[in-house]
N, C-alpha and C positions, 0 to 999 in steps of 0.2 A: 393481412397477417392475422393469425389466431392470437386473441389475448387470453393468456392463462394466468392462474396464480400457483404455479407449481414450485416457487422459489420459497426457501425458508423465510419466515417472517423476520423482519429487520426491526430492531429496537427503534421506538419512537415513531413508527409508520403503521398505517393499516397494511392489510395484504398487499405486497408489491405486485404490480402488472408485469407480466413477462410476455413480450411478443417474441416471435422468432425471426432471426435474421440470417441471411447467408453470409458467411465469412470468406468464401471463395466460390469460384464456378467450377463445378465437376467436369465439365467439358474441357476445360484448360488442363486439368490434371490427367484426364484420359489421353488428351494429346501428347503431353509430356510423357506419360508412361508408355505409350506406344512407340515413341522414337528411341527409347532406350535400347542399347545393345543387349543381346540375350544373356551375356555372362558378365556383364560390368555393372557398376554402380548399384551394388545390392542394398546399400544404406538408402540411397535415393529411391529405389524401386519399392522398398518397404515402406518409405514415408509416403509415397503416392498411393499404395494400396491401403495404408491405414486411413488417409484423408478420404478415400472413395467408401470404405467400410463404415466410418463414422458419419459421412454426409458432411454437407456444408452449414446446417442449421444449428445456430446457438441462442441461447436466451439472451434477449435484450431486456433488462429489467429497469423499472423506474418505480417510484412510490406511486401509490394510487391517490395520494393527496399531499397537500403540503403539511410537512411533519410538525410535531411539537418536539423540538431539539432541546428542550429544557435540560435533560439529564445530560446531554453531550456538552452544553454549555457549562454545566456545573463540573463535569469531569475535566474540562479542558478550558478553563477560564482565560488562559493567555492565548487562545486560538479564535477569540470572538470574532475578529475580522474575517478569517477565513471561513468559519462557519456561516457568517453572514452572506458571504459570496456563494456558497454552496446552496444555501437556502434560496437565494435569488435564481439560481439556475434551476433548482427544482420547481420553483413557482412558474417559471416560463414553460416547463414541459407539462405542467398540470393541466388535466382537462383537455388535452389535444392528442393528436396522433403522433406527434414527434417524440423522438427519444430524448433521453436526458443527455445533454450536451454541456459539458463543464470546461471552461477555459483551462489550459494547463496551468498548474499551481507550482510555484517555487516557494518552499518554505525555508526562509534564511534565518539562521540563529545559532547560538552556541551548542556545543555537544551536550547531549543529556536532557534537553528541555522538553522531549517528548514529540519530536517531529515525525519519527516513524510510527510511534504509537497512535498519533493522530491519523495517519494513513490507514492504519488497520481498522481503527474505529469507523473511519468514513466508509470503507469497504463493508463492514458490517451493517451500517446505516442504510446503505444503498441496497444491501441484499445481493451483491455481486462478488466476484472472487477478487483476490489480491495476490500479486506477484512481486516479490522484492528483488531488485537487481542491485547489488552493492558494486559501486563503481570504484571504492578505494582499493581493492585488491584485483581489479580487472584491467588488463593492458590491450587486450586484443579488440581490433576494430570490428570483429564480427559478433560481439557479444550480444548486441540488439538485432543485428541485421543477418546473421548467419555467415558461413564461410563456404567458398566455392566448392561444389562437389568434386571438382578437380583434385583438391587437396586430400592428402591422407588424414583420416580422422575427421573429415568435415562433418559438420552438423548444423541444423537450423539455429537461428537466433531466439531469444527470448520472446520476442513479440510473437514470432510464427508459433512457438511452442504453446504460449499462453491461449492464444486464440484457437489453433487447431486441436490442441490436446485438452483444452479446457472446456468448460460448459457455458461461458459467456462470451457474448459479442461486444460487450462493454465493460471489461474487467478494470479495476484499478491497478495500474502499473506504477511501482514506486522505484524511481532512480535515486537511490540512497547516495548521499555524498557525491553529488554530481561534480563538485569542485575539485575532488580527489583523483578523477579520471586521468590516467597517464597517457599522454599523447606523444608519439614520435612521428618522424618524418614519413613512416609508411602506413601507420594505423592511426585512425582517429575514432576512439570508441563512441564519441558523441556524433560522429558524422550522420548516423541515420536519424537523429533526432531533427535534423533540419527539415525532413520531410514528414516525419511522424507527428511533429507538434503542429503542423499545419492541416486542418481539417480536410481541405480539398485534396491535397497530395497523399494524405494518409489513407484515403479510400482506395488506393491502388498500390499499396506498399509491396515491393517484391523482395523476398527473403532470397540472399544471394545462394542459398543451399538449394531450395526448391525451385526458385525461378518461376513461381506461380503468384500472380497478384492476390493480395490478401487485404480484406477490408479492416483497416485499424482505425478507422475514423471515429469509432464510438469509444475507443479506449479512454479512460479517465487517468490522465497524467498527473503524477505528484512527484516532484523533485525535491531533494533536501541538499542544503549546503550550509557550510559555516562562513564562506568567504565569496561573495558574487564577484570579486575581481579576477577570479580563476575561470569564469564561465564566459565562453564568447558572446560578444553582444548580440549577433543574430539569434542565438538561442535564448539569451534574456528577454530579447524583444517579443518572443512567441509566448511568453508566460506572463501571468499574473503574480507579481512578486510580493510576499508578505514577510515582513520582518517580525519575527516571533521574540518577544521580549521574555527574560526569565519571569517566572511568576513572582509576584508581590509576596510578602510574607502572609498576608490574609489569604491570597489565592493558593499558596503552597499548603497552608493548613487544610484548606477545602480539597485540594487534591489528594492529600494524605488522608483524609476522613473518607472520601469517596473510594480510595484504593482499599482502606481497611474493610469497608463494608463489601467491596466487590469480592476481595480475597474470600473473606468469611462466608459470603454467599455462594461461592463457587464450589466450596469443599464440604463435605459431610462432617468433617471435624469442626468446622465453624460454629456448630451448634454448642460447642463447649465455651464459647466466648461471648461476652456481651455485645450488644449491638452497637455501642459507641466507645471509642477509645478515650483514654484519659487525656486531658488537656496537655500535660506535660509530654506525653508521648507525640502528640501532634506537634508541639513546639520543636521536639527533636527531630522528628521526620521533616519538617519545614526547612531545616537547615541543608537538607540533601536535594540533588537535582531529582526532578520526577523519575529518570531512569533507575535511580538507585532506591527509590522508596520500596519498591515491590520487594527487592532483595533484603532490605532491612526489615520490612514487615515479616517476611517469612521466616527470617532468623528469630524475630521477636515472638512469633507464634510458637516456634519451636521450642525456644527457651522456656516460654511460660508453660508448655505442656510438660516439659521435663521436670519443672518446679511444681507441678500439680496445681497450677493456678488457671482461673478462669478469666484472667485479664492480663493484657500486656502492660508491663511496667517499663519505665525509661531504662532500667538497668538491663532489660531483656534485649534491647536494641544494641546492635553493634555501635561501637565508638566512632564518631565522625572522625576522619583523618583531619590533621591539622595542615594548614597551609592556605593559599589565596583562593583555591578552588574549593567549593563545597560539593564537589562531585567525588563519590567514593567513600569508603569507610574501612575501618579496620575491625577485623574479627576478634 
């Protein structure tokens, strides 16, 4: 396989290495297409034609060296154990022909502590794509594995779409709030994960719509949950489980400071503000869950600009809601 560096640079890494990997066999698609009746299954026909037009090759990316992940450790201090695990996997794939293989990850913890944000940062770090699958509002068993082409309105599942329509053979797929998946006697939204989370069986995963084997063995799986008791044991046993604690007050201040600097650096209007926030602003932000800090800071930046100020003051931030949870705030 050709080794290329055509993938955008990922923070913390030297130029990523991108090999090409086939995610399906064109011959299989051609055989399926040839067997379709002339005037039926138009959606399926167009799917096969699209697969052949795009071809089977996708980027399989990995870092060109073991990364300096200091910035990410600083941004996500309560995810240290997970970052350590990812770094070990990267080290194994370094200086060899093997691709990056990461054991499926379950991030277990309270709402709002940054689980989904971590997954997005990991995808950026690895230089690959990310697809979010929210299970809390999904009840259909075909969400991941597709629905039969015999059904009206049938379509492929998220895994097929991510690999066939995307650029990468090893995208990060986040199954968000896996414990909220609603199962009934007929459909199990998590059913496909029994094979997808196993490296050997994921290599020939068959979407129920396309009925063509797809190589999903390189997918980097991250699942999130608030309560592990709602997850079937066979799925739990396929993942490395990390309990994510809420950040300590000191960690929360560090997260708030990093977020302030990140927002300031991402926007041209950030030049109107100082490089460091006030200590009392950090104290107030530290009372919020990480999920809420960005919203609070954006409100603070806006209020400061309206007041003609070049710094955010504590009064510019929204008032924290009262109650047991430190999640959310009042405008």
